[in-house]
N, C-alpha and C positions, 0 to 999 in steps of 0.2 A: 272399341266396343268392349273388348275384353277388360279394359280397365274400369269400366263403369257399370257393366252388367254382371251381377252376381252369378257365379257358375251354378249349373243345374246338376242334379244327381241323374246319371245315366244318359244315354244318347236318346232315349225316347221320352225324356221327361218333359212335361208341359212347361212353358215359361210361366213364371210368376206374373201377378199383375203389375209389379214394379218393373220387371224386365220388358214385359209387353208394352207397357207405357213408354218406356224409354226408346224402344224400337220404333215406336209409331212417332215419336218426336224426332228421330233421325230422319224417318220418311218425310216429315213436314219440313224439315230444313231442306232436304234435297229438292222438295218441290218448290220451296220459296226462292230458291236461286237458280231456278230454271235448268236444274240438272248439271250445273257447273260444279264438277268435282272439288276443285281448289276452293271455291267460294264456299261449298258446303263444309269442307274441312276447316276453313277459318271460322265460320260460324260456330262449328262444333267446339273448336279450340277456345274461343272466346267464352263460350257457355261454361266450359270446364274450368277456365282460368279467371272468371270475374268480369269479363267485358260485356256480358249480357246478364239479366237477371236470371237466377238459378231456375233449372227445370224443376217443377213440382210434380210429385207423384202422390196421388190421393187413393188411399186403400180404405175399402169399407171393413169394419171390424164387427164381427158378431151379427146378431139379428136385430139390434136396436138401431141400426143406422149410423153407429159410430164411425168416425173417420180417423185415419192416421195420415198425416202429411209429412212427407218426406222432402225437405229442401236441401239436402245435402249432396247432391250430385256435383260435386266439386272436387278439385285436386289441390293440394297444398302447393305452397310456393316452391318447395324443394323439388316437387315432381315436374313443375312446369317446364323447365328447360329441357328435361329428359323427354317430355312428351313432344315439344317443338323439334327436338333432334329426331325423334322418331318419324313425325310427320314429314320433315324434310328428306329423311333418308327414303321414304316411300314416294318421293317425287312431288311433294306439295310445292306449288310455286306461289307463295304468298306476295312476292313482288308484283307479279303480273296482276294478281287478283285485286290488290290494294290500288295499284296504278289505274286499274280500269274504273275505280270508283267503289266506295264502301257499298256492300250489299244493302238493298233497301231495308231489310229486316233490322240491320244494325242502326241505321239512321233513325228509323222510326222508334226503336227502343231508347236511343241515346237522347233524342230531342226532348223527351218529355222529363228529362232528369237534370236539366241544366239549372245550375245556380252558380254563376261565374264560370263554372266548368261542369261537365257531366262526370260524376265518379265513374260510370261505366266506360265512357270515352277515354277518361284519363287511365283507367286500368288497361284498356286496349292499347294505347300508345306506349305505356310503360312496358307491358308484355311483349309487344312486337319489337321495340327497340332494344331492351335489355337482353332479350333471348336471341337477338339477331334473327327473328323469324322474317323480319324484312331488313333490306339494306336501303336506308333512306335515300342514297344518291340514285338508286335504281327505280325508286317510286316518284320522286320529284321530277317534273317535266323539264329537264335541262334545255331542251330545244326552245321551250316557251320563254325561259329566262334569257336565252341568247337573242331571240327576236325581240323581246321587250327592251333589251339594252342595245340593240344594233345601232341606234343613233347616238349611243353614249351620254344620254341625258337621264339622270336619276329622276324618277317620278314617284309621287305619293299620291294615292287616291284621296280625293277631296272630302271624304267622310265615310261614315259606316253606321250601320244600325246594329243593335244587340237585343236579343230576346233572352233575358235570364243569362246572358253570357254567350249565346250562340251568335257569333258575329257574322255579318255579311257586309262586304265593302261595297261602295257605290259602283265599282267596275265589275260587279257580278260574282267576284270570289267570295266563297263563304267557308265557314268552318268545315263543312262537309266535303270539301275538295281536297283529297290526300296528295294530289299532285302538286298543289300549290306550296311553295317553301314558306310563305307568310303564315299559313295556318299552323305549321309545325313550330315556327318561332313563337307565334302568339300563345299557344298553349304549353309548349315545352320549354321555352326560353332560348336566348341566343346560343346556348351551348350546343344545340343540334347542329349548328354550322360546322362543328368539328367533324361531323360525319361526311359533310360535303367537301371538306378540305382536300382530301386525295384526288377528287375528280378536278377540283380547281388547279391543282398542281400539274396534273395530266393534260389539261386544256392547251391545245395549240396556242401559241403566242398571238397568232393572227386573229383568233376569236376570244382571247382572254379578256380584253377590255369590255367586249360585249357582255360576256358572262358575268364579269365583275359588276357591271352596271346592272344587270338584271338582279343579281344577289342583293346589291344594296338597295335597290328600289323596293324589293320584298321586305327588307328589314325596316325601311323608313315607314311602311304601312303597319308595322307593329310597335314602333318605338313609343307611341303614346301608352302602351300598356306598362312600360317600364320607366316612363318619364312623363310627369304631369305638366311639363313646360312645353315651349314651342318645339315642333318636331325637328327643328335644326339645332336645338340646344344641346349640342354634343357633349358639351362640358358636364351635362347632367347624367351622362351614361355612367352606370356603375361598373365595378371592376369586372363583372362577368362579361359585359359587353366588350369592354376594351380587350380582355384577354381572348375573346371569341374572334376579334377582328385582327388582332395583332399578326398571326401567321399569314392571313390574306394579305395585309399590307406589306408584310416583309417580302412575300413572294412577288407581288406586283412591283415593289420598289427595286427588287434585285434585277428584274428584267427591263425596268423603264429606262428608256434612252438607248437600249441595245435591241433586244428582240421586239419591244414595244416602242413604237415611234413616239418621240416627244412632240405631240400635236397639241393644239390648244384644248381639244376635247379630251385627250388622255391626261393632260396635266391637270385639268379641272377634276377629273376623276381621282387622280393621285392625291390632290389636296382634299378631297372629301374623304377618302380612307384614311388620310393623315389625321384629319379632325377627329373622326370617331375613335381613332386609336390613341391619340395623345391629348385631346382638349381637357379630358377629365383628370389627367395627371401630367401636366406639362414637364414636371421634373424627370419623368421616365423617358423622356424623348432624348435619344442620343444627339450630341451637339452637331454632328454632320448632317443629320436628318433635319434637324431644326434650321441649320443655315440654308439648306437646300429649299425648305419650305418657305422661308422668308423671301429667298431670291425668286422663286416661282411666283409667289403672291405679288411681290413688288413689280415684277416684270409684266404680269398680266394686267394690273392696275395701270400701269404706264402705257400698255398697248391700247387701253380703252380710251385714252385721251385722243386718239385718232377720231373715234366716234363723237366725242364731245366737241371736238373742234369743227367737225362737219356739220354739227347741228346748228343750224342758223335760223330756224323757223319753230315756233311752238306747234303743238298739235300732234296729230298722228302721222309722224314723218317716218321715213325709213330708218333714220337714225334713232328715233324714239323706239321703234320696234326692235332695233338691234339691241339697245340698251335694256329694254324690258326683258328680252329673251336671255340676256346675259346677267340678269340680276342676282340669281342664285349664286352664280360663281362670283360675281362682284362681292356679295355678302360674305362668302367663304374667304375670299382673299383678305377683305377687311378684318374678319375675326381672326384669321391666322396671324396677321401682322400685329394686331393689338394684344392677343393672348400670348403669343409665343415671342413677340418682340417687345413692343412698347406702344403706348397710345401715340407717340409720335411717329413711329414706324407706319402707323395707319393714317394719321392726320395728314402728313406731308403729301403723299400722293393724292389724297382727296382734295387738298387745297390747290394742287397743281391741276387736277381735273376741273375744278370749278374755275380756275383761271383760263383754261382752254376752252371752256363751254361758251358757245356763241349764241345761246338763247337763255332766257331766264330760268332759274331753278327755285326762285322763291316769289312769293306775292310781293306786292308793292309796299306792304308793311314788314317786309323782311321775314315773313312767317313761312315755315316749310311744312306746317302741319295744318290739317283741316279743321275749320271751325265753323258752326252753322252761322248763316247770314253774313258770312265774309267771303271775300274773293277767294276762290280755291287756289291752292299753290300749283304751279305748273308741273304736271306729272309727265313722264315718269322721273324727271330731272330733280324733283324735290327730294328724291331719295338720297341724293349726293350730301346735302347739308343735313339731312335727317341722320345719316350714318355718322357724320362728324360729331353730332351731339350725342348719339347713342354710345359711341366708343368712349366718350369722356364720361358719361354717367355709369356705364358698366364697368370700366376698368380703373377709374380714378381710385376707388377705395383700395384696390390692390397695391397700386403704386404708392399710395400714401402710407402703407404699412412700413415702407423703408424710406420715404421721402415725403414727409408730412405736408410740406408747402409745395409739392410738385415743382420743386426747383428746376430739376432736369427738364421737365416737359416745357415749363415756361421759358427757360433759356434757349431750348432748341427751337420753339416757336418764334421767339424774338430773333434769333439768328437768321432764320428763314426770311423774316420781315426785313431786317437790316441789310441782307445781302442784296435786296432788290432796290434799295435806295441808293446804291452806288452806280457809278458809270461803268461802262464796259471796255474802257480804255486799257491797254496794257501799261506797265510801268514805263516802258520806253516811249510809247505814244504820249503819255501824260507828261513825262519829262520834255520831250520835244515840243509839245504844244505850249508848255509853260503853265505854271500853277494858276495863272489868272484867266486862262482860256475860258471863255463863256460856254457852258454846255447847253445842248438842245435836248429835247425829250428823246430823241433817237440815240443819244449817247448812253442812255440809262438802261440798266437791267430791266426795270419796269419802265416802259415807255409811256404808260398812261398816267397823267397827273393825279387823276382822282383815285386811281389805285395806290400811288405813292402817299397821297394824303391819308388814306384809310389805313395803310401799313403803319404810318407813324403813329396814328392814333391807337392802333391795336398794340403796338410796342409800349405806349405809355400805360394802357391798361393792364398789360401783362406784369408790369413792375419788375422787369428783368433786365439785368446788365451783363449779358454773357462775358465770362472772363474779365469782368471789370473794365472792358474796353468798348462795350456797345455804344456808350455815350459819345465817342469819337466820331462814329459814323453819323449820328445825329447832328453833331456840331458841323461836320463837314457838309451834310445835307442842308442845314440851315443857312449856309454860306453859298453853296454851289447850285442848289436846285433851280432850274429856270422858272418854276412856278412859285409865285409869291405866297399863295396859301400854304403850299407844301413847306416852304421855309419858315413861315411863322409857326405852323404846327410842330416842326422839327425842333425849333428853339424851345417851345414850351415842353416838349417831350425830353429834351436834353436836360433841362432845369429839374425836371422830375426824376429822370433815370440816373443823373450823374451822382446823386447822393443816396441812391437806393442801397439799402442794406436789408434786403428781404422784404416781405410783404408788410404793409402796415398793420397795426393791430386790428383784429376783428375783420380783416379783409379776407374772403374765402379764395383759396387757390383755384378751385373749380370755377367760381364766378369770374375770376380774372380771365381764365381761358375762354369761357364762354362769351364773355364780353368782347374779346378779341375776334372770336369767330363772327359775332354780330357785325363788327365793323367790316370784316372781309366780305360778308354777304352784301352789305351796302355798296362796297366797292364794285362787286360783280354787277348789281343792277346799274350804277352809275356808268360803269365802262361800257355797257350796252346802250347807253343813252336813255335809260329809264329812270326817271326821278322817283325816289321813294316817297312815300306819304310820311312826313316827318312825325306828325303826332302819332299815327298808328304804328310807326316803327317803334317809337319810344314805348308804346304800350306792349309791343312784342318783346322789346328788351326786358322790361320789367317783369313781364309774365315768365319769361325764360329764366331769368335769374332767380325768380321765386321758386320755380320748380327745381332749380339747381340746389337752392337752400334746403328745399323739402328732401331731395334725394340724399343730401348730406346727413341730414338728421335721421333718415331712415337706416342709412349705412353705419351710423355711429354706435359705439358700444353703449350699453344702457347707462353707464355712469359718466358719459361724455357729454358735456354741455358747452 
């Protein structure tokens, strides 16, 4: 009060109109907060420092009804820190006050000033954080974060509404909830996480994964403000987001596998933190961390093959529900492998997954996407071939910057197919049996003839001859495969591949890969005893290759034709 009420002359002097008005306004503040001393001090502080509209004193001048308006009851920025220090020295507890919820007088004043943000609300946050009037880690409800992350599943509210920037999420959290981490991230940016980090480090290792999950879920609810893409497009995160999460990841990684158990849930959380930290700048990832991420993602996709193998029926089965619930982690694993490894790092486990799947993942026209008036693809399994196509479309452009014909990808894919055309006999068994011993389907790595046939056709479309020796396997297959159709296809592919010197002119490497995937989707259905619709399957192929050509054009530089 001494700072804002002008001194009066003498002990018995009457208060001026200005001083009396200001005292009356102090009284009104006290009443508006129910007599809560700290809340009254907070409102007073914000009035002095720009968090509320300035108090106005109106003084009548002369006998003509003139008025003088004083809007200057404010203190400048250099005084603000001193005032906060003075308030705190006298026992003001703004942490308790803010954690209990913003006083109604503040919410009412701020709500009418929003335009993306409220200048008064913004001034309040800046003042309280920069002067350390509050410690954010004492305001945010950490128990609520732990409870929200107890099952180690990162969640994002399905939507929000905003009135001139005053945001309310569908789960009931709004801009006016100071205990919610997401509101601070939304309005102040990811750098506020720095204030929470000391508590993250001090968290017992037993509950650290739950707290880490709660923190990340809150961030997911704000990512759309900094990223106009899919909420899981972590590669779009800017440097400020990556910098904010790097210490969190480093601390979590340091204790992972020792104080923090290596369980499927904690590994999924580790990969999520890895992605937000390094997807936007893969080159900044230390090689040892990248190697671990690729191993984790590959192992977890391999583990999911157990679910695929157990799925023998379409519809809402326990296996379908299990895959549906794991789909977010499935996507994370695929994106880690493709972005931090290569397209083939991702495609190989997906192809093995499709081979293990004992129920259809595509419609009878080999389509994995939905089209009106056509048979819907069987979900959730169609997500498997959909991801195969997605990683090719998303990452082919990056790989073509150093490998324009995708030679490495096509040769790796072709090697995968060739390996399955050989028998499983050891060299000793083969020698003892004699070179002319007739093979049965059971002798082959791939025991199902229709799969071997489609593998051969995929190799032919890939136009790849790995290490210049792939044609030898095709020649052997043309002479030793027990199925005549496979032998004929292998002979044709041998004639094509033997003299291959790269892709023919005007043949797109991406379309070669997509065509090979089309053949293996056909093998998938045929292996399950489902006959594809030949005409509609050809339509699907043409449509898919057209889409591939369009995506290539979109990714090409302006002068490339």
